[in-house]
LUMZA-716644 format. One record per residue (C-alpha): x, y, z; residue in one letter. Coordinates in steps of 0.2 Angstrom, whole numbers. Layout:
N
<node c1="X" c2="Y" c3="Z" aa="a"/>
...
//
This chain:
320
<node c1="-1" c2="1" c3="0" aa="m"/>
<node c1="14" c2="11" c3="4" aa="a"/>
<node c1="22" c2="9" c3="-14" aa="a"/>
<node c1="5" c2="12" c3="-22" aa="i"/>
<node c1="5" c2="29" c3="-11" aa="a"/>
<node c1="21" c2="34" c3="-18" aa="i"/>
<node c1="18" c2="30" c3="-36" aa="d"/>
<node c1="1" c2="39" c3="-35" aa="l"/>
<node c1="9" c2="55" c3="-27" aa="a"/>
<node c1="17" c2="64" c3="-42" aa="p"/>
<node c1="1" c2="61" c3="-53" aa="a"/>
<node c1="-9" c2="67" c3="-38" aa="a"/>
<node c1="1" c2="83" c3="-36" aa="r"/>
<node c1="-1" c2="87" c3="-54" aa="r"/>
<node c1="-19" c2="84" c3="-54" aa="l"/>
<node c1="-20" c2="96" c3="-40" aa="g"/>
<node c1="-9" c2="108" c3="-51" aa="g"/>
<node c1="-20" c2="107" c3="-66" aa="m"/>
<node c1="-36" c2="112" c3="-55" aa="v"/>
<node c1="-27" c2="128" c3="-47" aa="l"/>
<node c1="-22" c2="133" c3="-64" aa="i"/>
<node c1="-38" c2="130" c3="-71" aa="a"/>
<node c1="-45" c2="141" c3="-58" aa="f"/>
<node c1="-33" c2="154" c3="-59" aa="l"/>
<node c1="-36" c2="155" c3="-78" aa="g"/>
<node c1="-55" c2="155" c3="-77" aa="a"/>
<node c1="-52" c2="171" c3="-65" aa="a"/>
<node c1="-40" c2="180" c3="-76" aa="l"/>
<node c1="-51" c2="179" c3="-92" aa="v"/>
<node c1="-68" c2="182" c3="-80" aa="f"/>
<node c1="-59" c2="198" c3="-74" aa="f"/>
<node c1="-50" c2="203" c3="-89" aa="v"/>
<node c1="-66" c2="204" c3="-100" aa="m"/>
<node c1="-74" c2="214" c3="-87" aa="r"/>
<node c1="-60" c2="227" c3="-88" aa="a"/>
<node c1="-62" c2="228" c3="-107" aa="g"/>
<node c1="-72" c2="241" c3="-116" aa="h"/>
<node c1="-88" c2="239" c3="-123" aa="g"/>
<node c1="-105" c2="232" c3="-116" aa="d"/>
<node c1="-114" c2="216" c3="-120" aa="p"/>
<node c1="-131" c2="228" c3="-120" aa="a"/>
<node c1="-126" c2="238" c3="-133" aa="l"/>
<node c1="-119" c2="223" c3="-143" aa="s"/>
<node c1="-135" c2="215" c3="-141" aa="a"/>
<node c1="-148" c2="229" c3="-143" aa="l"/>
<node c1="-138" c2="243" c3="-153" aa="g"/>
<node c1="-132" c2="260" c3="-151" aa="d"/>
<node c1="-150" c2="267" c3="-151" aa="q"/>
<node c1="-155" c2="258" c3="-137" aa="a"/>
<node c1="-164" c2="268" c3="-123" aa="t"/>
<node c1="-155" c2="267" c3="-105" aa="p"/>
<node c1="-172" c2="258" c3="-99" aa="e"/>
<node c1="-168" c2="244" c3="-111" aa="a"/>
<node c1="-148" c2="244" c3="-107" aa="i"/>
<node c1="-154" c2="242" c3="-88" aa="a"/>
<node c1="-165" c2="229" c3="-92" aa="a"/>
<node c1="-153" c2="218" c3="-102" aa="f"/>
<node c1="-141" c2="221" c3="-88" aa="r"/>
<node c1="-153" c2="214" c3="-75" aa="k"/>
<node c1="-159" c2="200" c3="-83" aa="l"/>
<node c1="-141" c2="194" c3="-86" aa="w"/>
<node c1="-136" c2="198" c3="-69" aa="g"/>
<node c1="-123" c2="211" c3="-76" aa="l"/>
<node c1="-129" c2="224" c3="-62" aa="d"/>
<node c1="-123" c2="213" c3="-49" aa="a"/>
<node c1="-105" c2="215" c3="-39" aa="p"/>
<node c1="-91" c2="208" c3="-49" aa="l"/>
<node c1="-87" c2="195" c3="-36" aa="i"/>
<node c1="-105" c2="190" c3="-35" aa="v"/>
<node c1="-105" c2="187" c3="-55" aa="q"/>
<node c1="-89" c2="177" c3="-54" aa="f"/>
<node c1="-97" c2="165" c3="-40" aa="w"/>
<node c1="-112" c2="164" c3="-51" aa="n"/>
<node c1="-102" c2="158" c3="-66" aa="w"/>
<node c1="-90" c2="147" c3="-57" aa="l"/>
<node c1="-104" c2="137" c3="-47" aa="s"/>
<node c1="-114" c2="134" c3="-63" aa="g"/>
<node c1="-97" c2="129" c3="-74" aa="a"/>
<node c1="-93" c2="116" c3="-60" aa="l"/>
<node c1="-108" c2="108" c3="-64" aa="t"/>
<node c1="-105" c2="111" c3="-83" aa="g"/>
<node c1="-119" c2="124" c3="-84" aa="n"/>
<node c1="-109" c2="139" c3="-91" aa="f"/>
<node c1="-126" c2="148" c3="-94" aa="g"/>
<node c1="-133" c2="155" c3="-111" aa="k"/>
<node c1="-126" c2="167" c3="-125" aa="s"/>
<node c1="-130" c2="184" c3="-124" aa="m"/>
<node c1="-126" c2="191" c3="-140" aa="t"/>
<node c1="-119" c2="178" c3="-153" aa="v"/>
<node c1="-134" c2="167" c3="-150" aa="a"/>
<node c1="-145" c2="175" c3="-139" aa="g"/>
<node c1="-153" c2="161" c3="-128" aa="g"/>
<node c1="-144" c2="147" c3="-133" aa="v"/>
<node c1="-136" c2="137" c3="-120" aa="p"/>
<node c1="-117" c2="139" c3="-121" aa="i"/>
<node c1="-114" c2="120" c3="-117" aa="a"/>
<node c1="-123" c2="117" c3="-133" aa="t"/>
<node c1="-113" c2="129" c3="-144" aa="l"/>
<node c1="-95" c2="124" c3="-138" aa="v"/>
<node c1="-100" c2="106" c3="-139" aa="g"/>
<node c1="-105" c2="107" c3="-156" aa="s"/>
<node c1="-91" c2="117" c3="-160" aa="r"/>
<node c1="-77" c2="107" c3="-150" aa="l"/>
<node c1="-76" c2="91" c3="-162" aa="p"/>
<node c1="-72" c2="101" c3="-177" aa="n"/>
<node c1="-57" c2="110" c3="-167" aa="t"/>
<node c1="-52" c2="94" c3="-160" aa="l"/>
<node c1="-52" c2="86" c3="-178" aa="f"/>
<node c1="-40" c2="100" c3="-185" aa="i"/>
<node c1="-29" c2="100" c3="-170" aa="g"/>
<node c1="-26" c2="81" c3="-170" aa="l"/>
<node c1="-25" c2="80" c3="-188" aa="y"/>
<node c1="-12" c2="95" c3="-188" aa="a"/>
<node c1="-2" c2="85" c3="-174" aa="m"/>
<node c1="-2" c2="68" c3="-183" aa="a"/>
<node c1="5" c2="77" c3="-200" aa="i"/>
<node c1="17" c2="87" c3="-190" aa="a"/>
<node c1="23" c2="71" c3="-180" aa="v"/>
<node c1="25" c2="60" c3="-195" aa="v"/>
<node c1="35" c2="72" c3="-205" aa="i"/>
<node c1="47" c2="76" c3="-190" aa="s"/>
<node c1="49" c2="59" c3="-186" aa="l"/>
<node c1="55" c2="55" c3="-204" aa="v"/>
<node c1="64" c2="69" c3="-206" aa="a"/>
<node c1="72" c2="72" c3="-190" aa="g"/>
<node c1="79" c2="53" c3="-191" aa="t"/>
<node c1="85" c2="54" c3="-208" aa="v"/>
<node c1="93" c2="71" c3="-204" aa="s"/>
<node c1="102" c2="63" c3="-188" aa="a"/>
<node c1="109" c2="48" c3="-196" aa="l"/>
<node c1="115" c2="57" c3="-211" aa="r"/>
<node c1="122" c2="71" c3="-201" aa="h"/>
<node c1="133" c2="83" c3="-210" aa="g"/>
<node c1="128" c2="77" c3="-229" aa="r"/>
<node c1="118" c2="85" c3="-241" aa="m"/>
<node c1="101" c2="78" c3="-234" aa="i"/>
<node c1="103" c2="84" c3="-218" aa="d"/>
<node c1="109" c2="102" c3="-225" aa="s"/>
<node c1="91" c2="101" c3="-235" aa="v"/>
<node c1="81" c2="95" c3="-220" aa="a"/>
<node c1="89" c2="108" c3="-208" aa="t"/>
<node c1="85" c2="122" c3="-221" aa="g"/>
<node c1="66" c2="117" c3="-223" aa="l"/>
<node c1="64" c2="115" c3="-204" aa="a"/>
<node c1="72" c2="134" c3="-204" aa="v"/>
<node c1="61" c2="138" c3="-217" aa="l"/>
<node c1="45" c2="131" c3="-209" aa="g"/>
<node c1="49" c2="138" c3="-192" aa="i"/>
<node c1="49" c2="156" c3="-201" aa="s"/>
<node c1="32" c2="154" c3="-210" aa="m"/>
<node c1="16" c2="161" c3="-200" aa="p"/>
<node c1="3" c2="149" c3="-202" aa="d"/>
<node c1="-10" c2="164" c3="-209" aa="f"/>
<node c1="3" c2="166" c3="-224" aa="w"/>
<node c1="5" c2="149" c3="-225" aa="l"/>
<node c1="-14" c2="148" c3="-226" aa="s"/>
<node c1="-16" c2="159" c3="-241" aa="y"/>
<node c1="-2" c2="149" c3="-250" aa="v"/>
<node c1="-9" c2="133" c3="-249" aa="l"/>
<node c1="-26" c2="141" c3="-255" aa="v"/>
<node c1="-18" c2="150" c3="-270" aa="y"/>
<node c1="-7" c2="135" c3="-275" aa="a"/>
<node c1="-18" c2="119" c3="-271" aa="l"/>
<node c1="-35" c2="126" c3="-270" aa="a"/>
<node c1="-38" c2="139" c3="-283" aa="l"/>
<node c1="-22" c2="135" c3="-293" aa="g"/>
<node c1="-22" c2="116" c3="-294" aa="a"/>
<node c1="-41" c2="113" c3="-288" aa="g"/>
<node c1="-35" c2="99" c3="-279" aa="i"/>
<node c1="-43" c2="104" c3="-261" aa="f"/>
<node c1="-58" c2="116" c3="-257" aa="p"/>
<node c1="-53" c2="134" c3="-254" aa="s"/>
<node c1="-66" c2="137" c3="-239" aa="y"/>
<node c1="-79" c2="127" c3="-230" aa="g"/>
<node c1="-77" c2="111" c3="-219" aa="f"/>
<node c1="-86" c2="95" c3="-218" aa="i"/>
<node c1="-88" c2="90" c3="-199" aa="s"/>
<node c1="-83" c2="73" c3="-195" aa="p"/>
<node c1="-98" c2="69" c3="-189" aa="a"/>
<node c1="-106" c2="71" c3="-205" aa="e"/>
<node c1="-91" c2="61" c3="-214" aa="s"/>
<node c1="-77" c2="56" c3="-209" aa="l"/>
<node c1="-67" c2="55" c3="-226" aa="s"/>
<node c1="-74" c2="72" c3="-229" aa="g"/>
<node c1="-68" c2="79" c3="-215" aa="a"/>
<node c1="-50" c2="73" c3="-219" aa="f"/>
<node c1="-53" c2="79" c3="-237" aa="y"/>
<node c1="-58" c2="97" c3="-232" aa="s"/>
<node c1="-48" c2="98" c3="-217" aa="g"/>
<node c1="-31" c2="93" c3="-225" aa="f"/>
<node c1="-26" c2="113" c3="-230" aa="l"/>
<node c1="-31" c2="120" c3="-214" aa="p"/>
<node c1="-22" c2="104" c3="-204" aa="a"/>
<node c1="-6" c2="107" c3="-215" aa="l"/>
<node c1="-5" c2="125" c3="-212" aa="a"/>
<node c1="-5" c2="123" c3="-193" aa="v"/>
<node c1="6" c2="108" c3="-195" aa="a"/>
<node c1="20" c2="115" c3="-205" aa="a"/>
<node c1="28" c2="125" c3="-192" aa="p"/>
<node c1="25" c2="113" c3="-178" aa="m"/>
<node c1="34" c2="100" c3="-189" aa="a"/>
<node c1="50" c2="110" c3="-191" aa="a"/>
<node c1="51" c2="115" c3="-173" aa="a"/>
<node c1="50" c2="95" c3="-169" aa="f"/>
<node c1="60" c2="90" c3="-183" aa="t"/>
<node c1="75" c2="102" c3="-175" aa="r"/>
<node c1="72" c2="96" c3="-158" aa="m"/>
<node c1="73" c2="77" c3="-162" aa="l"/>
<node c1="87" c2="80" c3="-173" aa="r"/>
<node c1="98" c2="88" c3="-160" aa="t"/>
<node c1="91" c2="76" c3="-148" aa="a"/>
<node c1="97" c2="61" c3="-158" aa="l"/>
<node c1="114" c2="67" c3="-162" aa="i"/>
<node c1="118" c2="72" c3="-144" aa="e"/>
<node c1="113" c2="54" c3="-139" aa="t"/>
<node c1="122" c2="45" c3="-153" aa="l"/>
<node c1="138" c2="50" c3="-145" aa="y"/>
<node c1="135" c2="46" c3="-128" aa="r"/>
<node c1="146" c2="34" c3="-117" aa="d"/>
<node c1="132" c2="20" c3="-116" aa="h"/>
<node c1="130" c2="20" c3="-134" aa="v"/>
<node c1="149" c2="18" c3="-137" aa="r"/>
<node c1="147" c2="4" c3="-124" aa="v"/>
<node c1="134" c2="-5" c3="-132" aa="a"/>
<node c1="144" c2="-4" c3="-148" aa="r"/>
<node c1="158" c2="-11" c3="-141" aa="s"/>
<node c1="148" c2="-26" c3="-135" aa="l"/>
<node c1="144" c2="-30" c3="-153" aa="g"/>
<node c1="125" c2="-26" c3="-154" aa="y"/>
<node c1="118" c2="-22" c3="-171" aa="s"/>
<node c1="116" c2="-5" c3="-176" aa="g"/>
<node c1="97" c2="-5" c3="-177" aa="a"/>
<node c1="96" c2="-14" c3="-159" aa="f"/>
<node c1="107" c2="2" c3="-153" aa="i"/>
<node c1="97" c2="14" c3="-161" aa="f"/>
<node c1="80" c2="8" c3="-156" aa="l"/>
<node c1="84" c2="3" c3="-137" aa="h"/>
<node c1="97" c2="16" c3="-133" aa="y"/>
<node c1="96" c2="31" c3="-145" aa="v"/>
<node c1="79" c2="34" c3="-150" aa="f"/>
<node c1="71" c2="31" c3="-134" aa="r"/>
<node c1="81" c2="42" c3="-125" aa="n"/>
<node c1="79" c2="55" c3="-138" aa="a"/>
<node c1="61" c2="53" c3="-137" aa="l"/>
<node c1="61" c2="62" c3="-120" aa="i"/>
<node c1="64" c2="81" c3="-126" aa="p"/>
<node c1="54" c2="78" c3="-142" aa="y"/>
<node c1="39" c2="72" c3="-133" aa="v"/>
<node c1="40" c2="87" c3="-121" aa="t"/>
<node c1="43" c2="99" c3="-135" aa="v"/>
<node c1="26" c2="92" c3="-143" aa="i"/>
<node c1="17" c2="98" c3="-126" aa="g"/>
<node c1="24" c2="114" c3="-127" aa="l"/>
<node c1="17" c2="115" c3="-144" aa="q"/>
<node c1="-2" c2="112" c3="-140" aa="v"/>
<node c1="-4" c2="130" c3="-136" aa="r"/>
<node c1="3" c2="136" c3="-151" aa="y"/>
<node c1="-7" c2="123" c3="-160" aa="l"/>
<node c1="-24" c2="131" c3="-152" aa="l"/>
<node c1="-18" c2="147" c3="-157" aa="g"/>
<node c1="-16" c2="143" c3="-174" aa="g"/>
<node c1="-32" c2="135" c3="-175" aa="t"/>
<node c1="-41" c2="151" c3="-171" aa="v"/>
<node c1="-32" c2="159" c3="-186" aa="v"/>
<node c1="-35" c2="146" c3="-198" aa="v"/>
<node c1="-53" c2="142" c3="-194" aa="e"/>
<node c1="-57" c2="160" c3="-199" aa="r"/>
<node c1="-47" c2="159" c3="-215" aa="i"/>
<node c1="-53" c2="142" c3="-221" aa="f"/>
<node c1="-73" c2="145" c3="-213" aa="g"/>
<node c1="-72" c2="130" c3="-200" aa="i"/>
<node c1="-85" c2="132" c3="-189" aa="p"/>
<node c1="-75" c2="128" c3="-172" aa="g"/>
<node c1="-70" c2="134" c3="-156" aa="i"/>
<node c1="-58" c2="148" c3="-160" aa="g"/>
<node c1="-70" c2="156" c3="-174" aa="a"/>
<node c1="-84" c2="156" c3="-161" aa="l"/>
<node c1="-72" c2="162" c3="-147" aa="m"/>
<node c1="-68" c2="178" c3="-159" aa="v"/>
<node c1="-85" c2="181" c3="-163" aa="d"/>
<node c1="-90" c2="180" c3="-145" aa="a"/>
<node c1="-75" c2="193" c3="-139" aa="a"/>
<node c1="-81" c2="205" c3="-153" aa="f"/>
<node c1="-99" c2="202" c3="-149" aa="g"/>
<node c1="-93" c2="204" c3="-130" aa="r"/>
<node c1="-101" c2="189" c3="-125" aa="d"/>
<node c1="-94" c2="186" c3="-108" aa="y"/>
<node c1="-100" c2="168" c3="-104" aa="g"/>
<node c1="-96" c2="162" c3="-122" aa="l"/>
<node c1="-79" c2="168" c3="-121" aa="v"/>
<node c1="-75" c2="163" c3="-103" aa="q"/>
<node c1="-82" c2="145" c3="-109" aa="a"/>
<node c1="-71" c2="145" c3="-124" aa="c"/>
<node c1="-55" c2="150" c3="-115" aa="a"/>
<node c1="-57" c2="138" c3="-101" aa="l"/>
<node c1="-60" c2="124" c3="-114" aa="t"/>
<node c1="-43" c2="128" c3="-122" aa="f"/>
<node c1="-35" c2="129" c3="-105" aa="l"/>
<node c1="-40" c2="111" c3="-100" aa="v"/>
<node c1="-37" c2="104" c3="-116" aa="c"/>
<node c1="-19" c2="111" c3="-113" aa="v"/>
<node c1="-19" c2="105" c3="-98" aa="l"/>
<node c1="-24" c2="89" c3="-100" aa="i"/>
<node c1="-11" c2="85" c3="-114" aa="v"/>
<node c1="3" c2="92" c3="-102" aa="n"/>
<node c1="-2" c2="78" c3="-90" aa="f"/>
<node c1="-1" c2="66" c3="-103" aa="l"/>
<node c1="16" c2="72" c3="-108" aa="v"/>
<node c1="22" c2="71" c3="-91" aa="d"/>
<node c1="17" c2="53" c3="-90" aa="s"/>
<node c1="23" c2="48" c3="-105" aa="l"/>
<node c1="40" c2="56" c3="-102" aa="c"/>
<node c1="42" c2="47" c3="-85" aa="a"/>
<node c1="38" c2="31" c3="-94" aa="a"/>
<node c1="51" c2="33" c3="-107" aa="l"/>
<node c1="64" c2="38" c3="-95" aa="n"/>
<node c1="76" c2="22" c3="-94" aa="p"/>
<node c1="79" c2="25" c3="-75" aa="r"/>
<node c1="59" c2="22" c3="-71" aa="a"/>
<node c1="61" c2="4" c3="-79" aa="t"/>
//
């Protein structure tokens, strides 16, 4: 029992930290939104609304209560999954319904982009490290630098011009939800996923290449060679596994960029995701909807970071 308690302690601490960060993030978004300019009443009723109508709107949505009371009411509801209703973007529609209908699209594009980035970087980073100093290494390194330098919004327009408007291979606008057609989602979501994946693939490639080259010349690898193990066995068991730890860590850190990239890409390609919904809510001063979208993004980042920490602990040779 004592051993089990010791094993679970780090995970319990990480979970406690996740809860604390989620609370602080929710509080920050709540109060920052209230500190900004604009009034949901004017966004919903228009600039010609009478003071009586504005006062009635604010009372209806509880905006006339003290900020701490508003925050407690929102937080207590959010803990039970009740984020309230949309004030301006979709007046009266439950926010949980809006977020739930958009979340699958954002998650699909994000996972699609991540899969593309991981596949490209694993191949390019491994080949570049094994051919260190040769022409293919220089080409891969140059492409990685180019990929990191390209903003996702600029790359989105380049892909639209080249592969959609020019070659006519992929659609330039619109998205088919994976709930409607999985194949259609892969087809219509390829360009936006590639736009988000390219800079990440470049960063992953550089990290994996560096980690592999550094690990290739460590003492334990030289010892394994002296014992007569095959090159493939040494690479898989002594080099690649150790190099995966910083590689996986970078993937976890890039999730924040991934979510930020989807916000821009969703607007460009017309994807009905949480990113586009959050932008509309911010312009419409729909406080509750912005808070729900931001909290959803934050929870996704925290969950991924928790999984990455757990995976890195499993990959650590000292743990086995």
